[in-house]
C-alpha positions in Angstrom: -37.8 -15.7 -18.9 -35.5 -16.5 -16.0 -35.2 -14.1 -13.1 -31.9 -13.8 -11.2 -32.1 -15.6 -7.9 -31.3 -13.1 -5.2 -30.3 -14.5 -1.8 -30.0 -12.1 1.1 -27.1 -14.3 2.3 -23.8 -14.3 0.5 -22.3 -17.6 -0.5 -19.5 -19.0 1.7 -16.9 -18.7 -1.1 -17.8 -15.1 -1.7 -17.6 -14.3 2.0 -14.3 -16.0 2.4 -12.9 -14.1 -0.6 -14.2 -10.8 0.8 -12.6 -11.6 4.2 -9.3 -12.5 2.5 -9.3 -9.2 0.6 -10.0 -7.3 3.9 -7.2 -9.1 5.7 -4.7 -8.5 2.8 -5.6 -4.8 2.7 -5.2 -4.5 6.5 -1.8 -6.1 6.2 -0.8 -3.7 3.5 -2.0 -0.8 5.6 0.0 -2.0 8.6 3.0 -2.4 6.4 2.6 1.1 5.0 2.2 2.5 8.5 5.4 0.8 9.5 7.3 2.1 6.6 6.1 5.7 7.3 7.1 5.3 10.9 10.6 4.1 10.0 10.9 7.1 7.6 9.8 9.4 10.3 12.3 8.0 12.7 15.1 8.5 10.1 13.9 12.1 9.5 14.4 12.9 13.2 18.2 12.5 12.9 18.8 15.7 10.8 16.4 17.5 13.1 18.6 16.6 16.1 21.7 17.6 14.2 20.3 21.1 13.6 19.6 21.7 17.3 23.0 22.9 18.4 23.1 25.3 15.4 19.8 26.8 16.4 21.1 27.4 19.9 24.2 29.3 18.8 23.6 30.7 15.4 19.9 30.4 14.5 19.2 32.4 11.4 15.8 32.7 9.8 16.5 30.1 7.1 17.7 27.5 9.7 14.7 28.1 11.9 12.3 27.8 9.0 13.9 24.6 7.8 13.7 23.2 11.3 10.0 24.1 11.7 9.2 22.6 8.3 10.8 19.3 9.1 9.3 19.2 12.6 5.8 19.9 11.4 6.2 17.4 8.6 7.1 14.8 11.2 4.0 15.8 13.3 1.8 15.4 10.1 3.4 12.0 9.5 2.6 10.9 13.0 -1.0 12.0 12.7 -1.1 10.2 9.3 0.0 6.9 11.1 -2.6 7.5 13.8 -5.3 8.0 11.1 -4.4 4.7 9.5 -4.5 3.0 12.9 -7.7 4.5 14.2 -9.9 4.5 11.1 -11.9 7.3 12.4 -13.2 10.5 10.8 -11.8 12.5 13.8 -8.2 11.4 13.0 -8.7 12.4 9.3 -9.8 15.8 10.4 -6.7 16.1 12.7 -4.4 15.3 9.7 -6.1 18.1 7.7 -5.9 20.5 10.6 -2.1 19.9 11.1 -1.5 20.1 7.3 -3.2 23.5 7.1 -1.5 24.8 10.2 1.9 23.8 8.8 1.1 25.6 5.6 0.3 28.8 7.6 3.2 28.6 10.0 6.1 27.9 7.6 4.8 29.2 4.3 5.4 32.6 2.7 1.8 33.1 1.8 -0.2 36.2 1.0 -2.8 37.6 3.3 -5.6 36.2 1.2 -4.1 32.7 1.4 -3.6 33.0 5.2 -7.2 34.1 5.5 -8.3 31.1 3.5 -6.3 28.8 5.7 -7.8 30.4 8.8 -11.3 29.9 7.2 -10.4 26.2 6.5 -9.4 25.6 10.1 -12.5 27.3 11.3 -14.6 25.1 8.9 -12.9 22.0 10.4 -13.9 23.1 13.9 -17.4 23.7 12.7 -17.6 20.3 11.2 -16.2 18.7 14.3 -18.7 20.6 16.5 -21.9 20.4 14.6 -21.6 17.8 11.8 -19.2 15.2 13.3 -20.9 12.0 14.3 -18.6 9.8 16.5 -20.5 6.7 15.5 -19.8 7.2 11.8 -18.7 3.8 10.5 -19.7 2.2 13.7 -22.5 0.1 12.2 -22.4 -2.3 9.4 -25.1 -2.0 6.6 -27.3 -4.5 8.4 -27.4 -2.3 11.5 -25.1 -4.4 13.7 -22.1 -2.8 15.4 -18.8 -3.0 13.5 -16.7 -5.7 15.3 -13.5 -3.7 15.2 -14.7 -0.8 17.4 -14.9 -0.5 21.1 -18.2 0.5 22.8 -16.9 4.0 23.3 -16.0 4.4 19.6 -19.4 3.1 18.5 -21.6 5.8 20.1 -23.8 3.0 21.5 -24.2 2.4 25.2 -21.6 -0.2 26.3 -24.2 -2.8 27.4 -26.3 -2.5 24.3 -23.1 -2.7 22.1 -22.0 -5.9 23.8 -25.4 -7.4 23.5 -25.7 -6.6 19.8 -22.2 -7.9 19.2 -23.0 -11.1 21.1 -26.2 -11.6 19.2 -24.4 -11.1 15.9 -21.7 -13.6 16.8 -24.3 -16.1 18.0 -26.3 -15.7 14.7 -23.1 -16.2 12.6 -22.3 -19.3 14.6 -25.7 -20.7 14.0 -25.5 -19.8 10.3 -22.2 -21.6 10.0 -23.6 -24.7 11.7 -26.6 -24.8 9.3 -24.4 -24.3 6.2 -21.6 -26.7 7.3 -21.6 -30.0 5.4 -22.6 -32.9 7.5 -20.1 -35.8 7.8 -21.0 -39.2 9.0 -18.8 -41.1 11.4 -16.8 -43.6 9.5 -16.3 -45.8 12.6 
């Protein structure tokens, strides 16, 4: 009976494919962020057009519409920041603004408002007691993620730099060992 051969190191082709997929998804994410940003910039135009009407004849419906649009833009900006930062904190901020928007411009019952206040309180509890700034700062092998700064990683800066240096050095050695050797044809 043959046993599957398990190597702790991925093949070069598999690693290259994984890196290609990561790069493609990052490019798509950046493209999506750009499209959302363009949409937000376009949505500011009607907001600016309503400003004079609010100054001279601001009724409740106009004010509500203005606030809805303004808060939607703020949530969109936070969404773009969430895509750019890749941090749990930015995800919590998007949730916080979405719930606050729901409370400010919605015609909700007292129970729904109480639930919204409870959700906001829960977000603050999570941020205070359960939020770990270094979440996602380490790869499964324990090394720091290369796309984070030392401050984002939760590791002291000098140790972060040393670990990252050691990881890069180990990868360079691994590539040298796995590279095909070519003889000089001269």
